[in-house]
C-alpha positions, 0 to 999 in steps of 0.5 A, spaced: 496 464 471 501 459 471 497 454 467 496 459 462 504 461 461 505 456 455 499 459 451 502 466 452 506 469 446 514 470 447 513 478 445 507 479 450 511 485 454 510 489 447 503 487 446 501 489 453 500 496 455 499 496 462 500 492 469 496 489 472 493 485 466 486 488 464 487 495 467 488 500 462 494 504 462 494 510 467 493 517 464 498 522 465 496 528 470 494 534 467 495 538 473 498 537 480 491 536 483 490 530 478 496 526 481 494 520 486 498 522 492 501 518 497 499 520 504 504 519 510 501 516 517 504 514 523 501 510 529 497 516 531 497 522 526 496 522 518 500 528 515 498 532 509 491 528 508 489 534 504 491 541 501 489 545 508 492 541 513 499 539 515 497 534 521 491 530 523 491 526 529 487 520 529 481 519 534 481 512 538 474 511 535 474 514 528 473 510 522 480 512 519 484 509 526 479 503 525 481 502 517 489 503 519 489 498 525 485 493 520 491 494 515 496 493 520 494 487 523 493 484 517 500 485 515 502 483 522 499 476 521 502 476 515 509 477 518 508 472 524 507 466 519 511 460 520 515 462 514 518 469 517 518 467 524 517 474 527 514 474 534 512 482 535 513 486 529 512 494 531 509 498 526 513 505 525 510 508 519 506 508 512 504 511 506 497 510 503 493 512 496 487 511 493 487 509 486 480 509 482 483 503 478 487 499 483 484 501 489 487 502 496 495 501 496 499 501 502 507 501 504 508 499 511 514 500 515 515 495 521 521 494 526 522 487 526 528 486 531 533 486 526 531 481 522 531 481 514 525 479 510 524 478 503 
C-alpha cells in the first residue's frame, strides 16, 4: 500500500465510495431487522444474542465459548508484546458483530492495571 501511494491521485477520497477499498458501500437498512447489531458479551454471558433472549450463559465446552476464548487470547498476545509490556491483561467485556462483507468485528475491553495503550 505504501509503495502505491505516489501513484494514487490527490483527490482519491472523492473517487472512492467506501472503506475498506474494494468493498461496496453498505446499503441503508430498510427495517430494524436489516441492521447488523453489536452483541454484548462478558466472560461468561452473552446478552441479547437474538430477539427472544435477554441473556445466555456460555457453556464451558460450547463452540461460542471456544470462539470468544480464541479472540480474547489473540488480543492478550497482542497486548503482551514487547512494545506494550502489559503483563496480565484482564478481560472485562466486549462486543461482536458479523458483517457479510467485512466478516467478524470485535471491540474488547481489558483492564490493563492502570496502563494506557494507544
